[in-house]
VEXDREN-2710 file (C-alpha; in Angstrom, 1 decimal):
% VEXDREN-2710
k/r/px/py/pz
1/UNK/-25.6/2.0/18.0
2/UNK/-24.9/2.1/14.2
3/UNK/-22.1/4.6/14.6
4/UNK/-20.5/2.4/17.2
5/UNK/-20.9/-0.7/15.0
6/UNK/-19.4/1.2/12.0
7/UNK/-16.3/2.3/14.2
8/UNK/-15.8/-1.3/15.3
9/UNK/-16.0/-2.7/11.8
10/UNK/-13.5/-0.1/10.6
11/UNK/-11.1/-0.9/13.5
12/UNK/-11.4/-4.7/12.8
13/UNK/-10.6/-4.1/9.1
14/UNK/-7.4/-2.3/10.1
15/UNK/-6.0/-5.1/12.2
16/UNK/-4.7/-7.2/9.3
17/UNK/-5.7/-10.7/8.6
18/UNK/-5.2/-12.1/5.0
19/UNK/-5.1/-8.5/3.8
20/UNK/-5.6/-5.2/5.5
21/UNK/-9.2/-4.1/5.2
22/UNK/-10.5/-7.7/4.7
23/UNK/-12.6/-9.2/7.5
24/UNK/-14.4/-12.5/7.6
25/UNK/-18.1/-11.8/8.4
26/UNK/-18.5/-14.9/10.7
27/UNK/-15.4/-13.8/12.7
28/UNK/-16.8/-10.3/13.0
29/UNK/-20.2/-11.6/14.1
30/UNK/-18.5/-13.7/16.8
31/UNK/-16.3/-10.8/17.9
32/UNK/-19.2/-8.4/18.3
33/UNK/-21.1/-11.1/20.2
34/UNK/-24.0/-9.8/22.2
35/UNK/-23.5/-6.1/21.3
36/UNK/-25.8/-6.5/18.3
37/UNK/-28.6/-9.0/17.6
38/UNK/-28.4/-11.1/14.5
39/UNK/-30.9/-8.8/12.8
40/UNK/-29.1/-5.7/13.8
41/UNK/-25.7/-7.0/12.7
42/UNK/-27.1/-8.0/9.3
43/UNK/-28.9/-4.7/8.8
44/UNK/-25.8/-2.7/9.9
45/UNK/-23.5/-4.6/7.5
46/UNK/-26.0/-4.2/4.6
47/UNK/-26.3/-0.5/5.5
48/UNK/-22.5/-0.1/5.4
49/UNK/-22.6/-1.7/2.0
50/UNK/-25.4/0.6/0.8
51/UNK/-23.5/3.6/2.0
52/UNK/-20.5/2.5/-0.1
53/UNK/-18.2/2.0/3.0
54/UNK/-17.7/-1.7/2.5
55/UNK/-17.6/-4.2/-0.3
56/UNK/-19.2/-7.7/0.4
57/UNK/-17.8/-10.8/-1.2
58/UNK/-18.5/-14.5/-1.3
59/UNK/-16.1/-17.3/-0.2
60/UNK/-14.3/-19.1/-3.1
61/UNK/-15.0/-22.5/-1.6
62/UNK/-18.2/-22.3/0.5
63/UNK/-18.5/-26.1/0.5
64/UNK/-15.3/-26.1/2.7
65/UNK/-17.0/-24.1/5.5
66/UNK/-18.4/-25.6/8.6
67/UNK/-22.1/-25.5/9.3
68/UNK/-21.5/-23.0/12.2
69/UNK/-19.4/-20.7/9.9
70/UNK/-22.1/-20.9/7.1
71/UNK/-24.7/-19.9/9.7
72/UNK/-22.7/-16.9/10.7
73/UNK/-22.2/-15.7/7.1
74/UNK/-24.6/-13.1/5.6
75/UNK/-27.0/-13.7/2.8
76/UNK/-28.0/-10.8/0.5
77/UNK/-31.4/-10.2/-1.0
78/UNK/-30.5/-12.4/-4.0
79/UNK/-29.6/-15.4/-1.7
80/UNK/-25.8/-15.0/-2.3
81/UNK/-23.8/-16.2/0.7
82/UNK/-21.4/-13.4/1.7
83/UNK/-18.3/-14.3/3.7
84/UNK/-15.9/-11.4/3.3
85/UNK/-16.2/-7.7/4.1
86/UNK/-13.7/-5.2/2.8
87/UNK/-13.6/-1.7/4.2
88/UNK/-13.1/0.7/1.3
END
């Protein structure tokens, strides 16, 4: 499952958006839907980061995000709210 997830994240990062390689984590979570549980999704994204495949970034204005969007962000072990994923 992880290899499939990795391929889908890479593909999503190549579609464009604000900048090629940059993907909003809440959007990615919604796109993958039921293919990964919340725990699996979080673990896979953190694994991609640990393997040096992605860089995780916060949102510059987290107060402007809706409650639903905030819920779909990722929080790292320090409690930092992560919104963006950039494929390296």
